[in-house]
N, C-alpha and C positions, 0 to 999 in steps of 0.2 A: 228542240225538245226531245227528250228521251221517251220514246213510245214503247220501249221494250217492257216485257212483263216477266213475272216470275212463274208463269204457267200455272201449275197447281200447287197447293200447299203441301208440305210434307216435312217430316222430321229430317234433321241433318244426318245422313248416313250414306255409306257407299252402297252402290247397287250395280254390280257388274253383270248380272244375269237378268234378262228382262222377264222371262216367264218362269215361275217356280215349278218344281216337280208337280205333275198332275195337271198342267195346262192352265188355261185361263178360266175354265168353267168354275163358277161359284165365286169368282173374285168380285169385290166391291167395285163400285164406279170409281172410287178414289184410287184403288189399286190398278184398275185398267188405265186410268189417265196417267198414272206414274209409269206404267210399262210403256205406253205410247210415247211419253216424253223421253224416256231413256232411249228408245229406238230412234227418235228424232235427233237426239244429241249425237248418237253414234253415227247416224247417216251423215250429218253435217261434218263430223270429225273425219270420216272416211274421205270426204271431198277435200278436206284440208291436208290430208296425207299426200295428195297428188303433188307433182312438181309444180313450181310457179309457171305461168301466172295464175293457174286455177287453184293452187293450194300452196303448201309450204309453211304455213303458220299455224301449227297445231298447238294452240294454247286454249285453256278453258275460256279465257276472255274472247278469243276469236270465235270459238264455237258458239258461245252465248250470243255474240253479235250476229252470227249467221242465222240463228233461229229466233231472233227477237226476244231473247231472255236477258234479264239483268245478270251481270257477272256474279253477283252474290248468290243468286238463285240456283245456279248450276251446281253449287256445292251441296245442295240437297240430294243430288243424284250421284255425284262422283266427288270423292274427298280431295282428289288431286289430279293433275295431268297424268301422272303415272298410273293412277287407278283407271282412268279412261283408256290409256294406251293398252293396259293389260286386258281390259274388256274387249277392245278391238282385236287384239291378238287372239284371244280365246274364240271369238266369233270366226276369225279367219281360219283357225285350225279346224273348227267344226265344219266350216264350209268346204274346206279342202277334203276332209275326210268323207263328207257326203258326196262330193264329186267322184271320189274313187269308188265308193260303194255303188253309185249309179252306173258307172262304167262297167264294173264287174258284173252287175246284174243285167246288163243290156243284152248279152248273148251267152246264156249259160250252157249252150250246146257247142260253143266253140272249143277248140283245143286249148289245153293249158298254156301253150306257148302264145297263141293268139290273144288269149285273155290277159296274159302278163304284158304283152306289148300294148294292148288297149289301156291297161291300167296305167302304164308309164305315160302314154300319150295324153290321158285324161289329166294326169298330174301336171304335165307341161302346159296344157291348155289352161288349167285353172291358174297356174302361176303367171302366165302371160296376160290373162284377163284380170288379175288382181296383183299387179306388180307392187303397188304401194303396201298392201297387206303382207306380201311375200317378204319385202324388205323389213317391215316392222317385226315380223316373227323371226326371220332367219339371219338378219344381218348383225344383230346385237346379241352376242353370246352371253352378255351379263344378264339378260332377261331370262335365261334358261331356268334358273332356280325358282323364280316366282311362277313360271308357267310349266313347271316340271310335269305335273299330273296331266295338264292339257296337251302337252307335247307328246307324252307317252300315249295318251289316248289316240292322238292322230297317227303316230307311227304304228300303233297296233292295228290300224285298218289294213294297210298293205301287207303287214306281217301275217295277220290272221288269214288273209286271202291266200297268200303263198303257203302257209301252213296247211290249209285245207287241201291244197293240191298235193302237198307232200304226204299227208295222212291217207289220201285217196290213192296214193302211189301213181299219180299222173305226172309227178315231178320227183326227181331224185337228186340228192347231192352226190357228186362223183366220189367213189370210194377212196380215190387217191388224194383227195383234197386235204390240204393243210387248213383245217376248218377255221381257226380263229387266230388272230395275232394276240399278243399280250394286251389285255384290257384291264381297266381299273376294276377293283373288287366290287364297287357299287354298281358298275355297269353290268357285270356278270350277275349280280344279285337281282338287278332289274330284269335282265333277260330270263332269269329263273322264274320270276313272277309272271312273265308273259307266256312262258312255255306251257302248253297243254300237257296233260299226263302222257308220259311216254316219249316226250320230245326233250332232248338235251338242251340246256341253256346255250351251249356252244352253237347249236343249230340256229338259234335266234340271232346270235351275234353274226353268224355267217350271212343270214338273210338281210340283216341291217347293212352289211357291207355291199350286198347286191343293190339294195335301194340307194346307197350312197353314190353308186356309179350313175344312177339315173339323176339323182338330185344334183350331183356335181355338174353334169352337162347343162342342166337347167340354170344353175347359178352362172355359169360362163355365158350362157345366152342372154340372160336378163341383165347382166352387168356389162354387156356390150362386146364381149370378146368373140363370140361365135359369128355374129353378123359381119364383123369386120374382116373375116377370113373365108367365109362360106357363102355362096350365093343362095342356097336353099337350106336354111337351118332346120326346117321341119323334116326334110328328107334325111339330113345328116343325123338328126336326133333318132329317127326310127332305125337307121342303119346302126347307130351306136347301141341302141337298146337291144336290137336283135343280136349283135355281136356279143354283148355282155351276157345276155340270157343264154345263148348257146355255149358260151365259154364256162359259165359257172354252174349251170344246172343241166341235168339230163331229163328228157321227156319220154313218157311212155308212148 
């Protein structure tokens, strides 16, 4: 006998964000139940993102089964599997950004170089601890358009941290640097939108290339290439980051 329920009643609509702007204060009981159900759905979906035998079957029907909900009821919260996946990806990007901010705020008296190394290490640690979410966000380039604003918001975190160091003159871009390769016009336009007053868009693109060197090593590690050739990936990563940071930036 099917003992699953439809949890709480609600109109059929997509709901990718659990808590609206302004927080939960003043929400009705119905809204609080809806938020709790959305979080329960996403938690079950994250488990199903994991490789088999623990996961691997991320369908709305499978998620509904995990939480004891009828398959039809889950559509009151997410219109489709893609809608749920995008909600998980947005959560992952927010979580990664929060981890970077926490790392940067951990020791504000450290040197700019040490803080940059700590920032990169925090990113690697988040990625290792959230491998399924990492793959969800970064492995499929076709998802980039639907998550464009969320992805920009995430990349803005390390960029803004590095820009603060540049503006405080604790970090400099070497004068002889060939700052940017040829990039698409829309990318340069995006960089212009991120650049604070007085900072050239080309500087943003340069910093993105710095971050790409960090991200690239993490990708190699998570997809199994680094562990197959190095005994100590963590030490190798830190050496790589230090080499990159000393090669592309100057420190006061």
